[in-house]
Each structure stands twice: as C-alpha cells, then as structure tokens.
C-alpha positions, 0 to 999 in steps of 0.5 A, spaced: 570 112 541 574 116 546 572 120 552 574 127 553 574 130 560 572 138 560 573 138 553 571 145 550 563 145 549 560 147 543 553 150 545 550 148 538 553 141 538 551 139 545 544 142 545 543 138 538 545 131 542 541 133 548 535 134 544 536 127 540 538 123 546 531 125 550 527 125 543 525 132 544 526 138 540 530 144 544 533 151 543 540 152 543 542 152 550 548 156 553 552 149 555 559 152 556 557 158 560 553 153 565 558 148 565 564 153 567 560 156 572 556 150 576 560 143 574 565 140 577 567 136 571 564 134 564 565 128 560 564 127 552 564 121 548 567 122 541 567 118 535 572 121 530 571 128 533 563 127 533 560 128 540 556 122 541 555 122 549 555 127 554 555 127 562 556 132 567 557 132 574 555 138 579 557 139 586 556 142 593 564 144 593 565 138 598 563 131 599 557 131 594 557 130 587 551 130 582 550 126 575 546 130 570 544 130 563 547 123 561 546 123 554 548 118 548 546 119 541 541 114 539 545 111 533 550 109 539 546 107 544 546 100 547 554 099 546 556 101 554 558 108 552 553 111 557 556 107 563 563 109 561 561 116 561 558 115 568 564 111 570 569 116 568 565 122 571 565 118 578 573 117 577 573 125 576 569 126 582 573 121 587 579 125 584 576 131 586 575 129 593 568 127 593 565 122 598 558 121 594 555 121 587 548 122 587 543 121 581 536 122 580 533 118 574 526 116 571 523 109 573 525 106 566 532 108 567 533 104 574 537 098 570 542 103 567 544 107 573 543 101 578 545 095 574 550 098 569 553 104 573 553 101 580 548 106 584 544 104 590 537 106 590 535 111 596 529 114 598 529 122 596 525 127 595 523 132 590 520 139 590 517 142 584 518 149 583 515 151 577 
C-alpha cells in the first residue's frame, strides 16, 4: 500500500470508492475541480495503482484545517489504512502551518477518530441548511 499526496484525481474512480465506502449509490461527482478549489490537500491510498482509500483536508487559510470524506474500500477495511490516511493528512496540515485539525464524525466512528487517530472530543454545533 502506498500513500500519495495531491494525486491526480479521476472523478469516476473517487466517486465509486466513496459510494462503496459509505454504502450508498451515488452519481459521479466533480471531485478534481472541488479539491483544486477548496482543499488544502488530499491523500490517497493505493494498492497496485488501485485507489483503496482517500481523505481530504479543507482549511480556513490560517490555523484551522478540517478532515473530510475519509473513505476506505470495504475490501481493505480494518487494516489501519484509514488511520494512516488521517495521520498523513495531519502531517501535511502541520507542514502547511495549521495549528488545529478538526473532524466531525458520527457516533459509530468515535473509536476510529478518538482512539486510532488521536483526536480529542470537543463540543461543537451543527446547523442544517437544507
């Protein structure tokens, strides 16, 4: 398994991975354009040039960065790939000068982000816009 930072993104391949990882069918999304416009960085996990994991980091242009879209192909789950992706994303965020790395997650992912990735739980708010 190889981690690649800011790799050239194929929208169809990343959309398919995202759909498999989240167990929901989805349309092809314009990942490459979104990442170039909004992301500080992104990291892919590859096995023989097949994309098997992904995470992106968005930021405020200053001290705060945000983990989004952590996904690992179900056939490759529970092997530490997700935590390696997040660790590399944290390294890249630190190197960019960020002081804080934030993540929002559903309750069933708490042990992953808190135990495997080392995040500290905090209070946060959420406003549904649609």
